[in-house]
C-alpha positions in Angstrom: -1.0 -43.7 20.4 2.6 -42.5 20.0 3.7 -45.9 18.7 0.9 -46.4 16.1 0.4 -42.7 15.2 3.7 -41.0 15.8 3.1 -37.6 14.1 -0.5 -37.1 15.4 0.2 -36.2 19.0 2.5 -33.4 17.9 -0.1 -32.2 15.4 -2.8 -32.2 18.1 -0.6 -30.4 20.6 0.3 -27.8 18.0 -3.4 -27.1 17.2 -4.1 -26.6 20.9 -1.0 -24.4 21.5 -1.9 -22.2 18.6 -5.3 -21.5 20.0 -5.6 -18.1 21.7 -8.0 -18.8 24.6 -8.1 -15.2 25.5 -10.3 -14.6 22.5 -12.9 -16.7 24.2 -13.0 -14.9 27.5 -16.3 -13.2 26.6 -18.9 -14.6 28.9 -20.2 -12.2 31.6 -21.0 -14.2 34.7 -24.5 -14.0 36.2 -23.6 -16.5 38.9 -24.0 -15.5 42.6 -20.4 -16.6 43.4 -18.8 -14.4 40.7 -21.2 -11.7 39.5 -20.0 -9.7 36.5 -16.7 -11.6 36.1 -15.5 -12.2 32.5 -15.3 -15.9 32.0 -14.2 -18.3 29.3 -17.0 -19.2 27.0 -17.2 -23.0 26.4 -18.9 -22.7 23.0 -16.3 -20.2 21.9 -13.4 -22.4 23.1 -14.9 -25.4 21.4 -15.4 -23.5 18.1 -11.9 -22.0 18.1 -10.2 -25.4 18.8 -12.4 -27.1 16.3 -11.5 -24.7 13.5 -7.8 -25.6 14.1 -8.6 -29.3 13.6 -10.7 -28.6 10.5 -7.8 -26.7 8.9 -5.7 -29.9 9.1 -8.4 -32.1 7.6 -9.7 -33.6 10.8 -13.4 -34.3 10.0 -16.5 -34.7 12.2 -18.2 -38.1 11.9 -21.8 -39.0 12.4 -23.0 -42.6 13.0 -26.7 -43.5 12.6 -27.9 -45.8 15.4 -31.1 -47.8 15.9 -31.9 -50.2 18.7 -34.9 -52.5 18.4 -36.8 -53.3 21.6 -39.6 -55.6 22.5 -42.5 -55.6 20.1 -44.7 -53.7 22.4 -42.2 -50.9 23.0 -40.9 -48.3 20.6 -37.4 -48.6 19.2 -34.8 -45.9 19.2 -33.3 -44.2 16.1 -30.8 -41.5 16.4 -27.2 -40.7 15.9 -23.9 -40.2 17.7 -21.4 -37.7 16.5 -17.7 -37.5 17.3 -16.0 -34.1 16.9 -13.1 -35.4 14.6 -11.7 -38.5 13.0 -8.5 -38.8 11.0 -6.5 -41.9 10.3 -8.7 -43.9 12.8 -8.1 -41.5 15.7 -11.3 -40.1 17.2 -11.2 -36.7 19.0 -13.7 -35.1 21.4 -13.2 -31.5 22.5 -15.2 -31.1 25.7 -15.6 -27.9 27.6 -19.1 -28.9 28.8 -20.7 -30.2 32.0 -18.7 -32.8 34.0 -21.1 -35.7 33.0 -20.1 -35.5 29.3 -16.4 -36.3 29.9 -16.7 -40.0 31.0 -19.6 -40.4 28.5 -17.3 -39.5 25.6 -14.6 -42.0 26.7 -16.6 -45.0 28.0 -19.6 -44.8 25.7 -19.2 -42.7 22.6 -15.6 -43.7 21.6 -16.5 -47.4 22.2 -19.4 -47.1 19.8 -17.2 -45.6 17.1 -14.6 -48.3 17.7 -17.1 -51.1 17.5 -18.3 -49.6 14.2 -14.7 -49.9 12.9 -14.2 -46.2 12.6 -11.6 -45.5 15.2 -8.8 -47.4 16.9 -7.8 -44.9 19.6 -9.3 -41.8 21.1 -8.3 -38.3 22.4 -10.3 -36.4 24.9 -9.4 -32.7 25.2 -10.7 -31.0 28.4 -9.8 -28.1 30.6 -7.6 -28.6 33.7 -9.1 -27.7 37.1 -7.4 -24.3 37.3 -8.9 -23.2 34.0 -12.5 -24.2 35.2 -12.2 -21.6 38.0 -12.5 -19.0 35.2 -15.6 -20.7 33.7 -19.2 -21.3 34.7 -19.8 -23.8 37.5 -20.2 -27.5 36.6 -17.6 -27.7 33.9 -15.7 -31.0 34.0 -11.9 -31.1 34.2 -8.9 -33.2 33.5 -8.2 -34.2 37.2 -11.8 -35.2 37.6 -11.9 -37.4 34.5 -8.6 -39.1 35.3 -9.8 -39.9 38.8 -13.1 -41.2 37.5 -11.4 -43.5 35.0 -8.9 -44.7 37.6 -11.7 -45.8 40.0 -13.8 -47.2 37.2 -11.0 -49.6 36.2 -10.7 -51.2 32.8 -13.1 -53.4 30.8 -12.4 -55.7 27.9 -14.2 -53.3 25.5 -12.1 -50.2 26.4 -9.8 -48.6 23.8 -6.7 -46.5 24.4 -7.6 -42.9 25.0 -5.2 -40.0 25.5 -6.7 -37.4 27.9 -5.3 -33.9 27.2 -5.8 -31.2 29.8 -5.5 -27.7 28.6 -5.1 -24.4 30.5 -4.7 -20.9 29.2 -0.9 -21.3 29.2 -0.1 -25.1 29.2 -1.1 -28.6 28.2 -1.2 -31.7 30.5 -1.2 -35.3 29.2 
C-alpha cells in the first residue's frame, strides 16, 4: 500500500485522527453488565468517519451481483457495497458485530478486486480497549488480526491494511 499509493495512508490516518469520537458517545446502555452507561454508538462513529472520507472524494461503490443456480432452483440477484473507493483502494469502516470484520476482508474486498475495481483494501475497526466502551459483540482489531493469522493466505487474497482505532490512538 505504501509503495503503490504513498500519499493515501497519511490521508486515511488524518481523516481518522480528525474524527472526534466523543461526539459519538451517545448510546445509553440497556445491557445487564453495564446498565445506564454512556457508550460509543457504532452508527454514529461510522457516520462521522464516513463524512471525513466523503469530504476528500472517497466514494461508496455498489456492485450488482447475480448467481445462476440449477434450473430447478431460484438464482440470486443482489448487490454488495463497499464504503469507499478511490484510486483503486477499497475501504470498509466497521464498528459492527465481530462476524462482519473477516467477511469484509476475505469476501467483499475479493469480490471488488475480481471485478477490477480495487487493488488493495483498508479495514478500519476499533481496538479491543475501545470495544469495552461499546455494546457487546463488536469486533476488534486484535480479533481480526488473530483470525487472519490462523486462516492463512490464499491465492485470491489481496493486500489489506487493517487499522485499529481507539479514542486517542491508531494501530496499524
